[in-house]
N, C-alpha and C positions, 0 to 999 in steps of 0.2 A: 504494500500500500504506500503510495507516494505521500510524503508529508510536506506541509508548507513551512515557510520560514518561521512563522509564529508558533507552529507546533513544535519545531525543533528547538526554538529558543524559549520564549515565554512572553508575558505582557511587557509593554513599555512602562517605564517608571513615571514619565512626565506628561502623560496624556496622549491623545490622538495626534497623529502626524499633522504638521502644519500645512501640508500640501503634497506635491509630488515633483519628481525631477528625474532626469536621465543620468545614470552613472556610466562613465567610460564611453562617451561618444567617440573618443580616440584614446590611444595609449597615453598620450601626453596629459590627459585629464586625471591620471592616477599615478602620482609620483611617490616613491618610497625610498628613503635613504637610511641604511643601517648606521647606528651610532656605536662606534667601537672605542671603548675606553682602555685599550691595551697599548702600551708603549712597545713598539717593535724594535728589536735590537739592531737590525741591519745586517745580521750575520746568522748563519745556521743553515740546515739542510732543507728548510721549508720556505718556498717562495709564496708570499702573500700578495694577492691581487685585489684591488678595488676596481670592480668592473661596473660599467653602466650598460644594462641590457634593455632592449625594447622588443616587445612581442616575442619573447623567448621564455621557455620554462627554465627554472634553475637547474633541473636535472639535465636538460639538453645542453646547457652551457658547460656543465661538468663533463659531459661526454665529449664535447668539442675540445675542451682543454686537455683531457686525457689523450685523445688521438694526436693532437698537435704536439704535445710534449713527449709522446712516446712512453707514457706510464699507464699503469692499471687504473681503472676507475676508482678503486679503493684508495688510491694515493691522492685523490682529489677530495678536498673537504670544503664545506661551506657552513656558515653560521645559521642560516635560515632559508626556508623556502618562500619564494616571492611569486607574485602573480605573473601570468604570461602577458595579458593585455595591460601593460603598464610600462612606465619607465622607472626602473629600479637601480639603485646603486647598492651593491652588496659585495661582501668579501668572500674570496675563495683562497685556498692554499694548495700548493703542489708539493709533495714530498720528493726531493731530488738529492738523495745522499751521494756526495762526491761528484755531483754533476753541475755544470754551469747553467745559467738561466736559458731555457729553451727559446727558440725563435717562434714567437706567437703572432708575428705581424700579419700572417695570412688570415687570422681570425677577425681582425678589426675591420669594421665597416659601419654602415648606417645603423644596424641593430645591436652592435656590440663594440664597445671600446674600453680601453684601459685608462683609468684615472690615476692610479698609483700602483707601484709595485715595490715591495721591500722584502728582504730576507728576515727570517726569525728562527729561533731555536726550537720552537714547538709548532705542531700543526694547529690549524684552526678547529676549535671544537664547536659542535652544534650548540646554539644558544649563547655563544661567547659575547655577542654584542649586547649592549645594555638597553637599547631602545630602538624604535623605528620612528623616523620623522616622515610625516605625510603632507603632501600638497594635493588636494583633491578639488576638482572643478565639477560642479553639478550643473548641467545644462537643461534646457527646456523646462525651467523652473516655473511652476504654477503654485504659488503659496501666499498665504496671508502674512505679509512681511512684518507686520507688527507682532503677531504671534511668534513668528520665526525669530525675530530679534530677542524677544523675551526668553524663548526656549534656548537660544544660543548662550545668553547670559547665565541661564540656569545650569546648563551642563558644564559651562566653564568653571563655575564656582562649586558645584555639587557632584559632578561626575555622572556616570551612567552605570547601569548594571553590567557586570563583567561577563556577559554570556560568551560562551565559545561560539564562534560564528558559524553560519550555515555551511560554509565551504568545508568544514571538518566532517560533515555528515554525507557529503556527496550529493549528486543531483537527486532531489526528492527524498533524501534520507537513505539512499542506496547503501552507503557504508554501514548504517545502523541495521538495516535488514540483513546484510551479510554477517555482521557481528552476532546478531540473534541466531542466525542459522548455525554458526559454529558453536555458539553457547549451548544450543539445544542438543548438539551432538557430543558436547563435552570434550571438544577437540580444539586444537590450535592450527591455523594455517601454517603449512611448512615453510613458505617463503617469508623470510625475515621482515621485508618491507611491508608485506600485506598484514602480517601478524601485528606489527607495531601500529599500523594505521587503524586496524579494527579494534585493538585494545584501547587505543586513545579515543576512538569514537565512542565506545561503550562508557568510558569514564566521563567523557564530555557530556553525554546524554544524561547521566545520573547527576552530574554537577548542575546542569541547566535546569533539571527538575527541582532541585533544592532551591536554586536561585529564583526560579519562577514563583515558587511558593512564598518566598520572602519578599519578592516584589509585590505580589498580590496583597500582602498584609502590611506593606510599607515598612518592613524591618530590614531590608537589604543594606541600608546605609546607616543603621543604628546598632549600637552594641547592646546585646541582650545578656542577661544572666546565663552563664553556661557557655557563652561563645568562646571560640578559639580565634585569636587575632593574629594579624601579620602586618609587617611593613610592606609598602608598595613593591619594593625590589627584592624582598627577602624570601627565601624558601623555608625559613624556619618560622615557627609560630609559638604562641604562648597563650595562657589562659586569661580570660577577661578579668579574673580575680586579681591579677597583677596590675591592672590598669587603674590609676587613680580616678575617682569620680570627676566627671567633666574634664578629662584629660584633653588639653587643647590640640593634641596631635590627631585626634579623631576628626575634629572640625576642620583641621588643616589638610585633611585628606592624605595624611601620612600613615595612619593606622586604620585597618579595615577588618570587619568581620570576614570569616572565611567559610567556604563550603568544601565538601569532600571530593577528592579524586580517589575513587574507591580502590581498595586493596585489602591485604591481610592486616590483622591487628584491630585493636579497639579504637573507636572514634574518640578523638581527644576533646570532646565537648560534653557538656553535662545538662541536666535539667530538661526544660522543654525543647531546647535546641537538639539534644541527643534524640529525644522521642520523635521529633519531626524527621530528622535525617534517617533514623531507623525505619520509620513508617514509609518514607518515600523509597528507600532501598528495598523494602519488602515487596513493593509492587513490581520490582524487577529482580527478584531473588535469583533467577537463572543467570542473568548478566553478572550480578554481584559474585556468585559462586565461581563463574568463569574467570573473572578478574583475579579473584583470590587464588584459584588453582593455577593461574598463570604465573604466580609468584610476585605479583605487584604488591607493594606496601601502601598502607593508607598515607595519603599526602593531602595537602590543602591548597586551595586557590582563593584569592581574594574575591569577595562578592561585589565590591565596588571598584569601578575603574576610574581613576583620576585622569584628567586630560590636561597635559602640560602645554602651556604656551598657545592656547587656542586663540587664533585671530581669524577674521573673515572680512571679505569685501565683495562687492557686486560689480564685476567687470562690465556687465550689462544688466538691464532689468530682469532678464530671464536666466541669469547665470549667477551662481554663488560659488566662491572659491574659499576653501578652508585650509588652514595650516595648523597642525598640532603634532604632538609627540606622545607615543604610547609605550608602555613597557613591553618587553618581548612577550610573545605568547598571547597578546591581546589583539582585538580585531577592530579595524576601522568601521566595519559594517555595524557593529554594536553601537557606535557613536552616531552614524548617519541615520539609523532606523528610528532614533529618538527625535529626528528633525522632520523627515519627509518619507513618504513611500517612494521606493526606488524602482526604476525600470532599468534593466540592463540592455545595452546594445547587443545584438546578436554576436556571439563569440566573446562577450565581455565579462563572462562569469568570473567570480573571484575564486582563487584557489587557496591561498593561505597567506598569513601575515606574521609568520613566526620570526 
């Protein structure tokens, strides 16, 4: 059964969309730049490349680099997967022990160019960048501009629910259907990439269900007794009992309630929060058991997504351009859906924003 975006995510937090607009009328209307806070040493067996790609998949670029450099695909690393129909600047690394820099000039052209290249002692790890910067232009805009301005101010100061975006679930939720099929059999896909994708899909679905329930009762951005909290960029978490009453870091969008990324072990929450998360998990007990048997451990993801440096302007009356920065693993689509209903240009579907 095909699922809609609203079914895969959940309710919006700030009310009905203020209108509608077209997303990705061209690749140039969706720009993403990885923010890398790593000082490169200038020497070592790994060549790091900052590439700008247009209308290319991240995996396609990795394969081109491997062929041109004469190395195995496993020797090519990248920090995150970025959209195909977009202009993205992202980092790759090539492992070249005892070898000089390869001649990659034949790769560069209109859709792929090198911005920077440096040697480093270590390979690039997945998720090594600290954030993603977006410049997004929405066209064919039909909206109540007064409401839209109010909404933009609202999300700039208060954030949005940190749903895992629809691209994680595949077209119509196809990845979720595949995950359920494997869970029913009590088996795991033999291919590592497929296994990772479907396990991540199942975890994301359970997380979105918890977040949707908290959006519905307006508790997604408020600390409740029994909550487990985390800082925006941290993978560690702590009990709400350790937070002082009216701690200013909550209002400053530095500390947030969290929801479960399901796996083995006890939930680190208490009271009503624990009961709710257990009840939601019980509705998908088969998926939960599948994730546990796969050896995944209980982890947490922040429920509230702060939007850093949000600015906007109108290049024309029917066009809105937004600039903002998000932590890694968070989705621009969860920001945009709080503003307007989106229509995608054919071939302009989103893939990922890791």
